[in-house]
Each structure stands twice: as C-alpha cells, then as structure tokens.
NUMARTOR-296449 format. One line per 3 residues: for each residue y, z negated, x of C-alpha. Coordinates in Angstrom, 1 decimal. Layout:
residues N
Y:Z:X ~ ... .
//
This chain:
residues 177
-0.1:-0.3:0.2 ~ 2.5:-0.9:2.6 ~ 1.5:2.4:4.3 .
2.7:4.5:1.6 ~ 5.9:2.5:0.9 ~ 6.7:2.7:4.8 .
6.4:6.6:4.6 ~ 8.4:6.6:1.3 ~ 11.1:4.8:2.7 .
11.7:7.6:5.2 ~ 12.1:10.2:2.4 ~ 14.4:7.6:0.7 .
16.9:7.0:3.4 ~ 18.1:10.4:2.5 ~ 18.5:10.1:-1.1 .
22.0:9.2:-1.5 ~ 23.4:11.7:1.1 ~ 21.3:14.5:-0.3 .
21.9:13.6:-4.2 ~ 25.5:13.4:-3.8 ~ 25.7:16.6:-1.6 .
24.1:18.4:-4.3 ~ 26.8:16.9:-7.2 ~ 29.6:17.8:-4.7 .
28.0:21.4:-4.4 ~ 27.7:22.0:-8.1 ~ 31.2:20.5:-8.5 .
32.7:23.0:-5.7 ~ 30.9:25.8:-7.7 ~ 32.4:24.8:-11.1 .
36.0:24.6:-9.8 ~ 35.9:27.6:-7.6 ~ 34.4:29.7:-10.3 .
36.7:32.6:-11.4 ~ 36.5:31.5:-14.9 ~ 37.7:28.0:-14.1 .
41.0:26.6:-15.0 ~ 42.4:23.4:-13.9 ~ 45.0:23.7:-16.7 .
42.3:23.9:-19.3 ~ 41.0:20.4:-20.3 ~ 37.8:22.0:-21.5 .
37.2:23.2:-18.1 ~ 37.9:19.7:-16.4 ~ 35.8:18.0:-19.1 .
32.9:20.2:-17.7 ~ 33.4:18.9:-14.0 ~ 33.5:15.2:-15.5 .
30.3:15.9:-17.6 ~ 28.5:17.2:-14.5 ~ 29.4:13.9:-12.4 .
28.7:11.7:-15.3 ~ 25.2:12.9:-16.2 ~ 24.3:12.8:-12.4 .
25.9:9.5:-11.4 ~ 25.4:6.2:-13.6 ~ 27.4:2.9:-12.8 .
25.5:-0.6:-12.7 ~ 27.1:-3.9:-11.5 ~ 29.9:-2.3:-9.9 .
27.9:0.2:-8.1 ~ 26.9:3.9:-8.4 ~ 23.3:4.6:-9.1 .
21.6:7.8:-8.5 ~ 18.5:9.3:-10.0 ~ 15.7:8.5:-7.5 .
13.1:11.0:-9.1 ~ 16.0:13.8:-8.5 ~ 17.1:12.8:-5.3 .
13.3:12.7:-4.0 ~ 13.0:16.2:-5.1 ~ 16.1:17.4:-3.7 .
15.4:15.5:-0.4 ~ 11.9:17.4:-0.6 ~ 13.5:20.9:-1.0 .
16.2:20.3:1.8 ~ 13.5:19.0:4.5 ~ 10.1:19.8:3.6 .
8.6:23.4:4.0 ~ 5.8:23.5:1.5 ~ 3.6:26.0:3.5 .
3.6:23.8:6.8 ~ 3.1:20.7:4.8 ~ -0.1:22.5:3.4 .
-1.2:23.5:6.9 ~ -0.7:20.1:8.2 ~ -2.5:18.5:5.2 .
-5.3:21.3:5.6 ~ -5.7:20.6:9.3 ~ -6.3:16.9:8.6 .
-8.8:17.2:5.8 ~ -8.9:20.4:4.3 ~ -10.5:18.9:0.9 .
-7.2:17.0:0.1 ~ -5.6:20.5:-0.7 ~ -8.0:21.0:-3.4 .
-8.0:17.3:-4.3 ~ -4.0:17.3:-4.9 ~ -4.0:20.5:-6.8 .
-6.9:19.4:-9.5 ~ -6.7:15.8:-9.3 ~ -3.9:13.5:-10.8 .
-3.3:10.1:-9.2 ~ -5.5:7.9:-11.2 ~ -3.4:4.5:-11.3 .
0.0:6.3:-11.5 ~ -0.6:9.3:-13.7 ~ 0.8:11.2:-10.7 .
1.1:15.0:-11.4 ~ -1.1:17.5:-9.6 ~ 0.2:19.8:-7.3 .
-1.0:22.9:-5.9 ~ 0.7:23.2:-2.5 ~ -0.6:26.6:-1.8 .
0.5:28.5:-5.1 ~ 3.7:30.2:-5.5 ~ 4.6:28.3:-8.4 .
8.3:27.5:-8.7 ~ 7.4:23.8:-9.9 ~ 5.8:22.9:-6.6 .
8.8:20.7:-5.7 ~ 9.2:19.1:-9.0 ~ 5.4:18.5:-9.3 .
5.0:17.2:-5.7 ~ 8.2:14.7:-6.2 ~ 6.6:13.5:-9.4 .
3.2:12.8:-7.9 ~ 5.0:11.1:-5.3 ~ 7.7:8.9:-7.3 .
5.0:8.1:-9.8 ~ 2.6:6.7:-7.1 ~ 5.7:4.6:-5.5 .
6.6:3.2:-8.9 ~ 3.1:2.2:-9.8 ~ 3.1:0.2:-6.2 .
6.3:-1.3:-6.7 ~ 6.6:-1.9:-10.4 ~ 3.6:-3.7:-11.3 .
4.4:-4.9:-14.8 ~ 1.7:-6.3:-17.1 ~ 2.3:-4.2:-20.1 .
2.6:-1.1:-17.9 ~ -0.2:1.2:-17.8 ~ 0.8:3.1:-14.6 .
0.1:0.2:-12.1 ~ -1.7:-0.1:-9.0 ~ -4.5:-2.6:-8.7 .
-5.6:-3.8:-5.5 ~ -9.0:-3.4:-4.4 ~ -9.6:-1.5:-7.4 .
-7.3:1.6:-6.8 ~ -7.5:1.3:-3.0 ~ -9.6:4.5:-2.8 .
-7.1:6.6:-4.9 ~ -4.3:5.1:-2.8 ~ -6.1:6.1:0.3 .
-6.1:9.8:-0.3 ~ -2.5:10.0:-1.0 ~ -1.4:8.5:2.2 .
-1.8:11.7:4.2 ~ 0.4:13.3:1.7 ~ 3.2:11.1:1.7 .
2.7:10.7:5.6 ~ 3.1:14.7:6.2 ~ 5.9:14.5:3.7 .
7.9:12.0:5.8 ~ 6.9:13.7:9.1 ~ 8.5:16.9:7.8 .
11.7:14.8:6.5 ~ 12.1:13.3:10.0 ~ 11.7:16.8:11.7 .
13.8:18.5:9.1 ~ 16.7:16.1:9.2 ~ 16.7:15.9:13.0 .
18.9:17.6:15.3 ~ 18.5:18.5:19.1 ~ 20.6:16.2:21.3 .
//
C-alpha cells in the first residue's frame, strides 16, 4: 500500500501546476479568440464560468479536481507507447490484465495501453485515481475500499503500473542541467 501511494505522490506533485496551466491556457484561448470582446459582459462571464467550473474554494484555499489533474499530468508527461513497452518488458501479462481486468477492490477502470483509443489517458487516470482513493479513503460504508491482506494480490498487480507512470513523470518533467 505504501509503495503505491509513494509512486502516486510523484505524479501528485505536479497536479496543481499542470491543472492551473490548463485553466490558464483555456482562458488565454477564450480571450484571444477573434469573437471575444472585453466590452461584452457575456464574453467576460464565459471566462469567469471557465475558471469557476475548474476551481473550487474550500476553507479559504483553492481546490483543484484531482482526477482531472491526474489525467492532465499523464497527458503532459507520460507517453503511452513507452509506458506499454516498459510494462511489457517487466511482465508481458500485465498489459492484458490491465486491458481486461478492472481493479476489484476499487472498481478501477480497464485500460488497453496499446489501443489507439482516445480515452486511454482518461481510463488510465481513473484506474489509478480510484485505486488511490480505495487505499486512502477507507470508509466503512464505501464499497470501493482496500482490505489489507485480502486485496494484497490485486494491489500487487497495480504497483508496476503506477511505478512506471511515476518514472515517466519524473523523466518527462526533468530537464538537462
């Protein structure tokens, strides 16, 4: 469990920067659009709506959507073909497992890393995020939760995925000194 959360924390480090950059880009696109006018309240309201849908205030601080931030971080730093190659080199059976087997204790999505499907980043983010939540938020009434010992085998199969994702994030976010 600690291995999974430690690897997840690597990606989580970038969430705020990547998420806020995405919001800033969407605002920039809106205000530089030829049909935008700073004199039209409707256009200004559209920009406000873009920002307010993305960011939430809680206890005098700004809260971002972590699931979306994870997906944006994956899209920015993780090449899925390289990720699939790394996983295949480690254990070729895992690619089939991720493609056809949801995470039992978290209801984590299946993800076929080798398909040309447009939803791969979203599905990968959901698999990782739901698994993380099942580990961290173990409420009594929640069906999606990790039970130590009982779910260890399933979690063990998720660790290579998050490990190679975190390595890709480290490499992708690094610069030559």
